[in-house]
Backbone as a printed PyTorch tensor [residue, N CA C, xyz], in Angstrom:
tensor([[[  33.3840,  -90.8870,  -16.2400],
         [  31.8960,  -91.4600,  -16.8110],
         [  31.8230,  -92.7810,  -16.5360]],

        [[  30.7320,  -93.0230,  -16.2810],
         [  30.2250,  -94.9090,  -16.2400],
         [  29.0670,  -94.6780,  -14.6090]],

        [[  28.9960,  -96.0340,  -14.2950],
         [  28.1150,  -96.1280,  -13.4490],
         [  28.4420,  -96.5210,  -12.2200]],

        [[  27.8380,  -96.3150,  -11.2400],
         [  28.1460,  -96.7190,  -10.2790],
         [  27.3070,  -97.5460,   -9.1120]],

        [[  27.5280,  -99.0750,   -9.1630],
         [  26.4170, -100.0000,   -8.7610],
         [  26.7210, -100.0750,   -7.1770]],

        [[  25.9490,  -99.7430,   -5.7710],
         [  25.9640,  -99.7280,   -4.9270],
         [  24.6410, -100.0520,   -3.8950]],

        [[  24.9400, -100.5500,   -2.5530],
         [  23.7570, -100.8580,   -1.6870],
         [  23.2960,  -99.6620,   -1.7170]],

        [[  21.8840,  -99.8780,   -0.6970],
         [  20.8250,  -98.9550,   -0.3990],
         [  21.7350,  -98.0370,    0.4820]],

        [[  22.4880,  -98.5460,    1.5040],
         [  22.9890,  -97.7920,    2.5680],
         [  24.0170,  -96.6240,    1.9960]],

        [[  24.3300,  -96.7150,    0.6710],
         [  25.1590,  -95.6290,    0.2490],
         [  24.4360,  -94.3220,   -0.4230]],

        [[  23.0710,  -94.6870,   -0.4990],
         [  22.1240,  -93.7780,   -1.2160],
         [  22.1040,  -92.5670,   -0.1020]],

        [[  22.5730,  -91.2710,   -0.6410],
         [  22.4490,  -90.3380,   -0.0150],
         [  22.7580,  -88.8710,   -0.8490]],

        [[  22.0630,  -88.0560,   -0.7030],
         [  22.5400,  -86.6780,   -1.8080],
         [  23.5240,  -86.2190,   -1.6770]],

        [[  24.4490,  -86.1560,   -0.4170],
         [  25.9090,  -85.6660,   -0.4460],
         [  26.6390,  -86.6020,   -1.4220]],

        [[  26.7080,  -88.2020,   -1.4430],
         [  27.3900,  -88.8940,   -2.3900],
         [  27.1370,  -88.4540,   -3.9940]],

        [[  25.7650,  -88.4180,   -4.0080],
         [  25.2260,  -87.9070,   -5.3650],
         [  25.6300,  -86.8220,   -5.8180]],

        [[  25.5960,  -85.6780,   -5.1380],
         [  25.9560,  -84.4230,   -5.4580],
         [  27.6600,  -84.3220,   -5.7650]],

        [[  28.2480,  -85.3090,   -5.1960],
         [  29.9660,  -85.2020,   -5.4330],
         [  30.0170,  -85.9900,   -7.0570]],

        [[  29.2320,  -87.1230,   -7.2090],
         [  29.2960,  -87.9210,   -8.6860],
         [  28.8980,  -87.5680,   -9.4220]],

        [[  27.6510,  -87.0310,   -9.6120],
         [  26.9060,  -86.7340,  -10.7960],
         [  27.4570,  -85.5620,  -11.5800]],

        [[  28.2920,  -84.5750,  -11.1270],
         [  29.3410,  -83.4220,  -11.8970],
         [  30.3340,  -84.4570,  -12.5690]],

        [[  30.7940,  -85.3250,  -11.8520],
         [  32.0980,  -86.0560,  -12.4500],
         [  31.3190,  -86.8530,  -13.5910]],

        [[  30.1720,  -87.3620,  -14.0010],
         [  29.6020,  -87.8700,  -15.0520],
         [  29.5850,  -89.2710,  -14.4070]],

        [[  29.3530,  -89.6510,  -13.2620],
         [  28.9570,  -90.8720,  -12.9310],
         [  27.5880,  -90.9430,  -12.1710]],

        [[  27.1390,  -91.9660,  -12.7190],
         [  25.3900,  -92.2270,  -12.4400],
         [  25.3680,  -93.1040,  -11.6860]],

        [[  24.7620,  -92.6770,  -10.0630],
         [  25.0310,  -94.1270,   -9.2530],
         [  23.8330,  -94.5300,   -8.9750]],

        [[  23.6060,  -95.9090,   -9.1100],
         [  22.0980,  -96.8980,   -9.3150],
         [  22.3360,  -97.6170,   -8.0670]],

        [[  20.8680,  -97.4400,   -7.5590],
         [  20.9210,  -98.6340,   -6.0640],
         [  19.2530,  -98.8470,   -6.2480]],

        [[  19.0580,  -99.8790,   -5.4300],
         [  17.7520, -100.1920,   -5.2980],
         [  17.1040,  -99.2620,   -4.3770]],

        [[  15.8280,  -99.1580,   -4.4440],
         [  15.2940,  -97.9780,   -3.4980],
         [  14.7830,  -98.4530,   -2.1220]],

        [[  14.9930,  -97.5930,   -1.0180],
         [  14.2690,  -97.9640,    0.3800],
         [  13.1810,  -97.9250,    0.3150]],

        [[  12.7350,  -98.9690,    1.3230],
         [  11.4070,  -99.0430,    1.6310],
         [  10.4380,  -97.6610,    1.4250]],

        [[  11.2000,  -96.8260,    2.0970],
         [  10.2080,  -95.3300,    2.5310],
         [  10.4020,  -94.7770,    1.2080]],

        [[  10.8960,  -95.1330,    0.3790],
         [  11.2150,  -94.0190,   -1.0250],
         [   9.9450,  -94.3590,   -1.8830]],

        [[   9.8620,  -93.0690,   -2.5770],
         [   8.7020,  -93.4760,   -3.7500],
         [   9.5540,  -94.1210,   -4.9500]],

        [[   8.8920,  -94.9650,   -5.7330],
         [   9.3200,  -95.6980,   -6.7030],
         [  10.0470,  -94.8820,   -7.7150]],

        [[  10.9480,  -95.1700,   -8.4180],
         [  11.1930,  -94.2420,   -9.6080],
         [  11.5590,  -94.9710,  -10.8860]],

        [[  11.3140,  -94.6340,  -12.0210],
         [  11.4200,  -95.2070,  -13.4620],
         [  12.7040,  -95.7200,  -13.3280]],

        [[  13.2620,  -96.7540,  -13.8260],
         [  14.9120,  -97.2500,  -14.1360],
         [  14.5280,  -98.1130,  -15.2340]],

        [[  15.7350,  -97.7080,  -16.0330],
         [  16.2330,  -98.5600,  -17.0560],
         [  16.0040,  -99.8060,  -17.0470]],

        [[  15.6110, -100.9910,  -18.1640],
         [  15.7320, -102.2390,  -17.8580],
         [  16.9380, -102.8050,  -17.7950]],

        [[  18.2510, -102.2820,  -18.5640],
         [  19.2000, -102.4280,  -18.5230],
         [  20.0010, -102.3150,  -16.9590]],

        [[  19.5210, -101.3160,  -16.2460],
         [  19.7350, -100.7970,  -14.9810],
         [  19.7970, -102.0110,  -13.9130]],

        [[  18.2070, -102.6560,  -13.9550],
         [  17.6780, -103.3880,  -13.4790],
         [  18.1990, -104.6000,  -13.2760]],

        [[  18.9080, -105.2550,  -14.8270],
         [  19.5980, -106.4590,  -14.9280],
         [  20.8270, -106.3490,  -14.1870]],

        [[  21.3830, -105.3760,  -14.6840],
         [  22.8530, -105.3940,  -14.0800],
         [  22.6440, -105.3670,  -12.5110]],

        [[  21.7000, -104.3940,  -11.8120],
         [  21.7750, -104.6700,  -10.1690],
         [  21.4720, -106.1290,   -9.7380]],

        [[  20.8150, -106.9070,  -10.8270],
         [  20.7100, -108.3820,  -10.2490],
         [  21.8970, -109.0330,  -10.4610]],

        [[  22.7090, -108.9260,  -11.4760],
         [  23.6860, -109.3530,  -11.8120],
         [  25.1220, -109.0630,  -10.3630]],

        [[  25.1450, -107.7910,  -10.0100],
         [  25.5220, -107.5330,   -9.0490],
         [  25.5800, -108.2310,   -7.6700]],

        [[  23.5800, -108.3740,   -7.3760],
         [  23.3600, -109.0630,   -6.2030],
         [  24.3220, -110.7910,   -6.2650]],

        [[  24.2930, -111.1670,   -7.5030],
         [  24.7600, -112.7180,   -7.5150],
         [  26.4000, -112.7300,   -7.7060]],

        [[  27.0200, -111.4670,   -8.0770],
         [  28.4260, -111.3040,   -7.7780],
         [  28.8510, -111.2050,   -6.6460]],

        [[  27.9660, -110.3670,   -5.4890],
         [  28.1440, -110.3500,   -4.3530],
         [  28.3580, -111.5480,   -3.5720]],

        [[  26.9030, -112.1430,   -3.9970],
         [  26.9660, -113.5050,   -2.9570],
         [  27.9910, -114.3550,   -3.1680]],

        [[  28.5960, -114.8160,   -4.6200],
         [  29.4700, -115.5590,   -4.9860],
         [  30.7940, -115.0410,   -4.1300]],

        [[  30.9350, -113.6770,   -4.2740],
         [  32.2020, -113.2410,   -3.3580],
         [  32.2780, -113.6100,   -1.8890]],

        [[  31.0650, -113.2850,   -1.4460],
         [  30.8680, -113.5800,    0.2100],
         [  31.0630, -115.3890,    0.2270]],

        [[  30.5750, -116.0040,   -0.2400],
         [  30.7400, -117.7680,   -0.1880],
         [  32.2910, -117.7510,   -0.2960]],

        [[  33.0790, -117.2880,   -1.3690],
         [  34.0680, -117.8640,   -1.4130],
         [  34.9860, -116.9390,   -0.1110]],

        [[  34.5210, -115.7700,    0.1020],
         [  35.7730, -115.1060,    1.0460],
         [  35.4850, -115.7950,    2.7320]],

        [[  34.2650, -116.3340,    2.9590],
         [  34.2420, -117.1670,    4.1210],
         [  34.5540, -118.7070,    4.1110]],

        [[  34.5730, -119.2890,    3.1620],
         [  35.0490, -120.7500,    2.7710],
         [  36.6730, -120.8570,    2.3380]],

        [[  37.2330, -119.6320,    1.9410],
         [  38.4540, -119.9500,    1.5480],
         [  39.6190, -119.1840,    2.6240]]])
């Protein structure tokens, strides 16, 4: 049970169908050609935090 935050590239029904029965909710930003769906405010905030963490990890990885 829990949440999985991922890039838009991992968004597919195949992955969703595997994770959802196990109680894992997959949260991603929507692609440009997708319809807008309602998202909880806490999920939006966590997606923003994920982007910051990814940026810091990228910077650390390439400088060290």
